[in-house]
C-alpha positions as CSV (number, residue, x, y, z in Angstrom):
1,M,59.0,131.9,-131.5
2,S,58.5,131.0,-128.0
3,G,55.3,128.9,-129.0
4,L,57.3,126.7,-131.4
5,A,60.1,126.2,-128.6
6,E,57.3,124.3,-126.4
7,A,55.5,123.0,-129.2
8,R,54.7,119.0,-129.1
9,A,52.9,116.7,-131.3
10,P,49.3,116.2,-130.9
11,S,48.5,113.4,-128.9
12,L,46.0,110.3,-129.5
13,S,43.0,111.8,-127.4
14,E,44.3,115.3,-129.5
15,I,43.7,113.6,-132.5
16,E,40.5,112.0,-131.5
17,A,39.1,115.3,-130.8
18,L,40.0,116.4,-134.1
19,A,38.0,113.8,-135.7
20,E,35.0,114.2,-133.5
21,D,35.4,117.8,-134.5
22,A,35.5,117.5,-138.1
23,F,32.9,114.3,-138.2
24,A,30.6,116.9,-136.3
25,R,31.1,119.2,-139.0
26,L,30.1,116.8,-142.1
27,P,26.8,117.1,-143.4
28,D,23.8,115.3,-141.8
29,E,22.6,113.1,-144.3
30,F,26.2,111.3,-144.4
31,R,26.8,111.2,-140.9
32,A,23.1,109.5,-140.9
33,L,24.4,106.6,-142.9
34,C,27.2,106.3,-139.9
35,T,25.0,104.7,-137.1
36,G,27.2,102.7,-135.4
37,V,30.6,103.4,-136.8
38,R,33.6,104.2,-134.2
39,I,36.3,106.3,-134.5
40,V,39.5,105.0,-133.2
41,V,43.1,106.5,-133.0
42,D,46.0,104.2,-132.4
43,D,49.8,105.4,-132.7
44,F,50.5,102.8,-136.0
45,P,48.3,100.0,-137.7
46,D,49.4,96.6,-136.1
47,D,51.6,94.0,-137.8
48,E,48.5,91.9,-139.2
49,T,46.9,95.1,-140.9
50,L,50.1,96.6,-142.4
51,A,50.8,92.9,-143.6
52,E,46.8,92.6,-144.9
53,M,47.1,96.1,-146.6
54,G,50.3,95.3,-148.5
55,C,52.4,98.0,-146.5
56,E,56.2,98.2,-146.5
57,S,56.4,100.5,-143.4
58,E,53.8,101.5,-140.8
59,F,53.7,105.3,-142.0
60,D,52.0,104.0,-145.2
61,L,48.4,103.9,-143.9
62,L,47.3,107.2,-142.6
63,G,43.3,105.6,-141.7
64,L,41.4,102.2,-142.3
65,F,37.7,101.3,-142.3
66,R,37.2,98.0,-140.5
67,G,34.1,96.1,-140.6
68,I,30.9,95.5,-143.1
69,G,30.4,98.6,-145.0
70,L,27.0,99.4,-146.3
71,A,28.1,98.7,-149.6
72,Q,28.5,95.1,-149.0
73,S,24.8,94.9,-147.1
74,G,26.4,92.2,-145.1
75,E,24.5,91.2,-142.2
76,V,26.5,91.3,-138.5
77,S,27.0,88.0,-137.6
78,T,27.9,87.0,-133.6
79,G,31.3,87.7,-132.4
80,Q,32.0,90.7,-135.2
81,M,33.4,93.4,-133.9
82,P,31.8,96.7,-134.6
83,N,32.4,99.2,-137.8
84,A,35.3,101.2,-137.1
85,V,37.5,103.9,-138.7
86,W,41.0,103.4,-137.7
87,L,43.2,106.7,-137.8
88,Y,46.3,106.2,-137.1
89,R,48.1,109.4,-135.2
90,R,52.2,108.9,-136.4
91,P,51.3,108.2,-140.0
92,L,49.3,111.3,-140.1
93,L,51.9,113.5,-138.3
94,D,54.4,112.4,-140.7
95,Y,52.1,113.0,-143.8
96,W,51.4,116.6,-142.3
97,A,55.0,117.7,-142.0
98,E,55.6,117.0,-145.3
99,H,52.5,118.8,-147.5
100,D,51.0,122.1,-147.1
101,E,47.7,121.6,-145.4
102,T,46.4,122.0,-142.1
103,L,46.5,118.7,-139.5
104,G,42.4,119.2,-139.2
105,H,41.6,119.4,-143.3
106,L,44.1,116.4,-143.5
107,V,42.3,114.4,-140.5
108,T,38.4,115.3,-142.2
109,H,39.8,114.0,-145.4
110,V,41.4,110.5,-144.5
111,L,38.0,110.5,-142.1
112,V,35.4,111.2,-145.3
113,H,37.8,108.7,-147.4
114,E,37.3,106.0,-144.6
115,I,33.5,106.7,-144.1
116,G,32.8,106.8,-147.8
117,H,34.3,103.2,-148.2
118,H,31.7,102.2,-145.6
119,V,28.9,103.9,-147.4
120,G,30.0,103.0,-150.9
121,L,30.4,106.4,-152.4
122,S,33.0,107.4,-155.4
123,D,35.5,109.7,-155.1
124,D,33.8,112.4,-156.6
125,D,30.7,112.0,-154.1
126,M,33.8,112.1,-151.1
127,A,35.2,114.9,-152.4
128,R,31.6,117.0,-152.2
129,I,31.2,115.9,-148.8
130,E,34.8,117.2,-147.7
131,A,34.3,120.6,-149.6
132,S,31.0,120.9,-147.6
133,S,32.2,120.4,-144.5
134,D,34.3,123.7,-142.8
135,L,37.3,122.3,-143.0
136,G,37.0,121.1,-146.3
């Protein structure tokens, strides 16, 4: 019980490390489609993102892909922010506390789902990729 007494919520950098580990475990062909995609971890989405996504609470969004996805085949314009997957620590931790899965599995799931939007994959494709990872 002493370990629990000293336990604390994972930090932004610890969630980022989980995401980097999850990404490294994904199939090579999937990761090859993600050239230039950054993984960014923040506590919550900003107010603009919450409004844009129609969220009622700052806990409604676990992650989000921002940028021009491969599925849209858009050209990068000058001044455009780089493609990024945003993972939101506090909503992830809240979801994790209420469900029976590991934090590593949850981070993997959200990461694959958001990158899947970038590359235009179906839900079935994303489920197969997630299942093929060591954490899936």
